[in-house]
C-alpha positions as MATLAB code, in Angstrom:
seq = 'MNDQARAAAERIFAAAAELGTTRQEAILVTRAVHAVKKGRPTEVALTDTPQHRRRKLAHVVGCALWDPALDADEVLAAVTTAGRTVPRERQPSVAA';
ca = [
      71.900   62.379  112.640;
      72.660   58.478  110.432;
      74.167   57.805  107.545;
      70.869   56.830  105.525;
      69.598   60.535  106.443;
      72.316   62.214  105.842;
      72.925   59.578  102.169;
      68.985   60.672  101.959;
      69.670   64.840  102.188;
      73.134   63.616   98.894;
      70.574   63.332   97.189;
      68.162   65.735   97.358;
      70.903   68.114   96.187;
      71.922   66.293   93.291;
      69.183   66.331   91.678;
      68.117   69.681   92.442;
      71.807   70.289   90.865;
      70.626   68.130   88.318;
      67.270   70.786   87.229;
      69.109   73.756   88.248;
      67.777   74.706   91.284;
      69.907   75.630   94.003;
      71.237   74.448   97.333;
      68.946   76.621   99.320;
      65.779   76.011   96.687;
      65.996   72.208   98.294;
      66.063   73.216  101.687;
      62.902   74.983  100.969;
      60.869   72.340   99.313;
      62.517   69.966  101.383;
      61.242   72.512  104.500;
      58.175   72.168  102.867;
      57.104   68.669  101.725;
      57.922   67.751  105.710;
      55.586   70.601  106.567;
      53.717   68.999  104.731;
      53.936   64.378  106.149;
      53.956   66.171  109.196;
      50.130   67.995  108.430;
      51.238   72.485  108.609;
      50.248   73.892  106.073;
      52.683   75.505  103.734;
      52.609   78.501  101.713;
      55.752   77.581   98.841;
      54.101   76.786   95.630;
      55.141   73.565   94.700;
      54.988   73.790   91.109;
      56.204   76.821   90.656;
      58.254   77.302   86.217;
      57.146   75.880   83.060;
      60.103   72.758   83.869;
      58.308   72.348   87.110;
      61.351   72.383   88.378;
      60.443   72.291   91.644;
      57.447   69.508   91.393;
      60.049   67.215   90.686;
      62.703   68.216   93.034;
      59.649   67.719   95.885;
      58.695   64.363   94.222;
      63.017   64.033   95.146;
      61.709   64.858   98.198;
      59.116   63.199   99.141;
      60.261   60.106   98.342;
      63.169   60.356  100.420;
      60.259   61.417  103.590;
      57.973   58.629  102.985;
      60.657   55.794  102.937;
      59.636   53.764  105.995;
      63.100   53.457  106.242;
      63.915   56.675  107.509;
      63.339   58.975  109.830;
      61.903   62.262  107.903;
      62.807   64.918  110.468;
      66.593   63.208  110.363;
      66.417   63.837  106.983;
      65.287   67.262  107.000;
      67.975   67.818  109.151;
      70.339   66.518  107.158;
      69.344   69.173  104.949;
      69.331   71.640  106.909;
      73.335   71.101  108.288;
      74.215   69.945  105.165;
      73.457   73.540  103.339;
      74.909   75.508  106.593;
      78.175   73.602  105.832;
      78.335   74.457  102.063;
      80.317   78.218  101.999;
      77.697   80.421  100.095;
      78.325   81.239   96.552;
      80.116   84.290   95.642;
      78.549   86.924   94.041;
      80.914   89.104   91.539;
      81.563   91.737   92.080;
      80.005   95.252   89.505;
      84.187   96.437   89.081;
      83.187  100.793   88.454;
];
């Protein structure tokens, strides 16, 4: 995986944060858009709420995956790897 793919992954995660979505959502959308690029079907809806956060995120992902200077497989690997290296957000426990 190269630095350009890592930079694309960071742009995807930054867009997700700006849109108010989680890193898991960014990974899901990236996998879905990658499947579309490779000609495979996906059951992930790329339109969701009236704010169209998922559609906007899919646009950012698509720009990275269709960039001729980048390898789409490396970008997908960078996104999934970065998603695994970040600790999961802990849910506050409810004290009874």
